[in-house]
N, C-alpha and C positions, 0 to 999 in steps of 0.2 A: 503493500500500498505505499510506500514511500513515494512513490514516481507521482501519487494523487494529493500530494500535501504540500504541492507548491504553488498553489494558484495566488493570483495577486491579492494584496492584502487589502480588506474593505476600509474604506472612510466615511465617517458619519455623514460626510456630504453628499455621496453616494445613495446613501439611504434616503435622506430629506429629499432628495432630486425626485425619486418617485413618488411623493405626494405633491410638489411643488409641480410637476411635469402633467398633473392632472388640470391644472387651473385654466380655463379658456371660456372664451367669451359667450354670455347667453344664448347667441343665435346658433351655437355650435353643440348647444348642449342635446345629450340622446337619453334614451332609457334603454335598460336591459333586462334580462330576465332570466334567472335559471329555474327549471319547472322539475321536481321529480317526480315521477310516481313509482307504484307498488304494482311488479308484474307477478300476478296470480295466474293460477290454472282453473280454466272455465271449469273444467271438469271437478276437482278434489277442493278446490278456492283456497289451496295452500300454496304459499311462496313458491316462486320456479327457479329451481337450482339453476348454478351456470353451466355445466359440462353434461348433462344428460340430452339423451336425443333431441327432445322438444325443449331445451334449456335455452338461455339469456344467448350464449357464446354463439350457437348455431343460429340463432335469431339474427345475431349482428353480423355473422356471416352471409348468410343470406339478402339482407337487407343491402350491405355493400355490394355482392354482386349485381343486385339488381338494377340499385341507383346510383352506382360507382362512387361510393364514398371510399375514403381511404381507411385503413384499420390504425387505433392506435394500440400500442403494445407494452407491456411491462414483463421483461422476460418471456418473451415470446408467447405470453398468453392475451389474446385479444381482450381490451378493458374499454373499448369504446372505439366511434368510428368519427370522422370530421369530414367537412365539403367545406373549404371556403373557411369563414370564421365560426362556421355553425359546428357542435357536435353535440353528439348523443354518446352519454359516457355513464359508467357504472359506479354507484355508490357501494359501500361495502357489504352490504345483503342483497346484492343485485338490483336495488334499485336505479330506476332508469329515469337519466336526466337530460332533458334538451336544454343545452345553453345556447341561445340566439344571438348573434351578433345585433348591437344594437342598433336603434332606428330612433328618428325624431317622432314615430306615433304610437300609440297603442294599438292602432289598427293595422299598421305595417307588422308589429309583433303578431297580432292575433293571426293575420293572413300565413304567416311564415309556420306558425305553429298549426294550423289546421292543414295547410298544406303536406307538413311532415306526418301529422297523424293519418293522412290520408294514404299517403306510399307507405307507411308501416301497417295499414290494417290488414289487407291481403295476407301479408306474412305472419301476424300475430294471429289471423284468424287460421290459417293452416297449421299454425304450431299449438292452437290451442291457449292462447297467451291473452290475458286480458290486463290493461293497464288501469289500475284504481286511482282515480282523486280522491285520496284519503290519507291522513297523517301517521298512521300506525297499521303495521301488518295484522289484519282482522283475525285471523286464525293461526297462523304459523306464529311461533316465537324463535327468539334469538338462540334457544337451544337446538332447534332443528332448522335453522337456517344457515347454510356453509359460508364462512366469509370468501368473498373474491380473491383469487389469487394473484391479489397486487400486494408488492411486497412492503410498501408503505402502510397498507390497513395492518398487517401482522404485526409492526411494530406498534401503532396505534393501540391495538387492542389489546396486547400486553400492557403497554404503559397507562392510559386513561384507568382512572382510578375509581371513578364514581362507579356508585352500585347499579346505579341504570345504563351505564356506560355500552354496555354489549346491546343493550334495548336502542338506542340512539344508534347506534353504528348500523346495527342489520336490520332493524324494523321498519325505522321512520322515514317518512318522506316531507319534503318542506318546499317551499317558493321563496325564492330569494328575487329580490327587486335591486336594481342599481341606477345612480342617480348621478349625473356631472355637479360639477360646483366652478365659479368663476375667479375665487380667490381664498387667501386661508382664513378670513373673516368670515366668507361666506361657508365655506366648510365648516367651520366651528360652529357657527350658527346652525346650520340643518342638520350636522351631526347630534348637536346637544337635543334639539327637538325630537328627531328620529328615536334616539334613545328614550325618550319622555311618553313618546308614541306607544313604544314597543309593547307594554304590558297590554295596553286598550286594544291595539290591533288582534294582539294573540287573543283577547276575550271574543272580539268580533268573528273572527275565521277559525274558532276552535273546532275539530272537526275529528276526534282522533279518541270517542270513548268505548269504543267494541275494542278490546285485544285479546288475544288468543281464545276467541268466542264465547268472551263473557262480558257483561258492563264491568269496567274497571273503576267506576265513582268517581272518574274524572272527565271533564267535558274535554281535555287536550292532553292525553298521555304523552304524546309527542313532545310538548313542553316539559311536561312533568321531567321524562328524562333526561333533557338538557339541562335541567336543575340538578342532576345527579349525575353529571358526565366528569367534569372537572373545574373546580371552581376557581383554578388559576388561570383558565384561560377561555371559560364561558362567560356569560352574562353581560352585564355592563362595562365597558372598556375603562370606566373612571366614574367619579362620583358627583358626575353631573355638575361641576364647579363652573362658573362664568370665566374663569383665567384659563382657557384650554387653547391647545395650539398642535400642529404638525408635531413638535418636540415633545408635548405631554404623550400622543399616541404611540410615537415611536420607544417612548420610557416604559409605556405597559408593554408593548411587545417584547423590548429588550429584559426587562424582568421577569418575563414566563421562563419557565424550564424548558429547555432542549431537548425534543424526543431523538431526532436525528438528523443528521444531513446528507448529502450524497456527494459521490465525487464518481464521474464516468458513469454515471447510471448506478452505482453502486450505495446502497446505503450503510451509514456507520452510525452503529448505534451508541446514542449517547446516554438515552435512557434519564433525562432529568437530571443527569449530576451535576450540572453548571445552568444558568442561564445566559442569553445570549450576550447580555452586557458582561460577563468573566469571558465568555469566548472572544468578544471582540476584545479586551482587555490581555488576555493571557493566552489566547488558543486553545487547543484541547488534544493534546498526546500528538502534537507535532503540525495537526491542522489549523490551517490559518482561516479567519471567517472572509466568506465571500460574499456579492451582493446577491446570487443566487442561495445561499443561507440564508441569509434574511428575508429573501421573499417567501422561501419556503417555511420558514419561522413563521411569518406574519400569516401566511397560508394554514398554517397549525394552530393559530389563535382563532377562537369561534365566539366574539363577542356577538350580542344579538345586532349590533349595527358596528361593521369593520370598514375601515380605512383603507382606501388604495389609492389609485389615482383617479378613483370615483368611489361614492359611498355604497356601501353594498347593505342592505336591512335585510336580516334572515328569520325572521323570529314565524314564520307563516306555515300553519297545518296546509297540507296539499289538500285540494278540495275539487269538488266536482266543475264543471266547464267554463262557468263565468268567474271562478275563483282568481285565477292569475291577473285577469283583467282588470276586476275591481280593487285589486290591492295596488295593482300600477296606478289605475286612475286616482285612489284615494290619495296616496302619495304625491302624485303628479300636481293634484288641486294644492296641495299645500305646499310642497316643497319648490315647486318653481312660481310661486307668488309670494312677493314681498308682504304685501297687505295680508294675506293668509297666514305668514307666518307672525305676522303682528298680533294677528285676532289668537294665535295658540299661545302667543307667550303670555297675552293677557290673560287667556282661560286659565291656563297652568300658574300663575303666579300665586294662590293660595296655598301650593303643594312642595313639600320639599321632598330632599333625596330620598327619605325614609318613606313617605308615603308611595313613592314610585316601586322601591324597592319592596316594600311589603305587596302591593299592589301584584306585582310581578309572581309573587310566591303563593299568591290567592287565585291568580285566574284558571290555573291548570285545571283547578277542581271547581271552579264556580262559575266560570265563565264570565258572561254579564251580571251575574248575581252578586257583585262584590261591591265593595265602598272605597272610595278615596278620600282621606279627608273628612269622613262623614258623610260624602256625595255619592248616590248612588251610580256606579258605571255607566248604566243603561243611559243613563240622561246625559254624561259627559259625551257618550258616544254620540247619542243624536245631534251634540252640538259640532262635534267634529266632523258629521258628515254634510252638517250645513256648510261650515265653513269650506270644506273641500268642493262641495257642488256649487256653490255660489262662485268660487273662484275656477272652477273648469267652464263654467257659463262665460263668465268673464273673458277666460283664455280662447274661447269662440273656437275650438277644435271639435265640439261635439264629443267631447270624452264623458263628459257626465251621464251618458247613458250607462257607461259599464258600471256605475254606482247601483244600478238599479238592482243586482243581483245581490248584495249585501244588505241594501235598504230594507228589501221584503223581511231580513230577518230582523235587523237592528230596530226598526220601525216597532216591531212587536216585543221586542227586548229579550229576543231568543238568538241563539246561535245554532249553526249547521248540526253542530252536536246535540243539540237540543230535538231538534227533527228528528235524530238518529235514533235516539234514547226513547223517544214517544214511541215510534214504529216497531222499535226490538220490544218492547213491552206490549206492544196493541196488534197490529197487521200482521208485523213479522213473526211473532210468538216465538222469539228467541231463535228464529231460523238464520243461520250464518249466510247460507245461500241466497235468501232474499236481501240480505244487506249486500251481500257483493254484486248482484244484480241492480240493486240502486245505486251503487256506488261507481259500476263500470255505464251505467244508462246516460 
């Protein structure tokens, strides 16, 4: 390994440049999405494995051949596909993620996703696979979901110490949305507001109450699993202070333990023995830090709002067809409008860090049936939707139509999970097949 230890040494300015390079004028701002879904067998309702005859690997092979996509591999295993800037990749439990090149409009992203779904549909049908818009595996649990043969996932599974880290890795599916920023000041403002919004949006889109074929007692078991994965690298990236900056975020990443680094595509296991700041100062067993090491370290931090050369918001259960576009529209209405952010800052003035942190721990179980600072969350959510919708109308993009999906729930004070729970004990009579059919429809 000595030949792998001699890369150019990393300087702090190289790291800072990652974030400052994202600053761009407002006319160039785009939005992006990463959309995970759960592959389950149409026959058994169980999670589809990677390597079986009708497994996820063979689906990727057939799709690549039919549509001329390129393989993404790890140690000769196919772990995803790419075409241009669009990718189809696999999460640790073979959850299938679409990552779409950022676009100017929600409609453009919707068109791309619908096109990909139509292309995948005949191959999925042939293989008896259904992709579920749901936050957690409805029947199979991590004990009978094999880990994807990707080397970094084996190291992560061994290191992550939370009691539900295996659930997070192998069972859950979420939706992540991305937004651009103009300057460091604009970044910090959006970053702080997005962090404060996360528990409310987790509650609004809660959609994972049934896991392992039983009612868990939680509206979002996916959110619960993230609360019990690794407190060093999950949750809020800071304590919602006013004096925040790129430097502060970099400090958060650098003070997080290092799981591993890579050299010439080979993992070098560090297993949390040092944090990245120590690595920057002293190296590790002859290895010196590189920019790729920092990028990997930042990627292995999982705060609910993550900073790159864009802002990534990560805390949403996967849901049925309208979910990804409703999430995009909600944030677009707020984060792409200075006046909407003004209103939100005023709305949140009565609440402090502890209020938001406590809410974050309450919403997985209770959804909208929570309070923050004595105020009903369902009432605050209605205000948030009003602010976002008004802003979208003022933006004159027509994107307010995408909020209709979530307004149908929120105006009744319920979540997608509440509908599932009602049907589970009602017309479905705890029949997992009926739940899966509903999620796949």
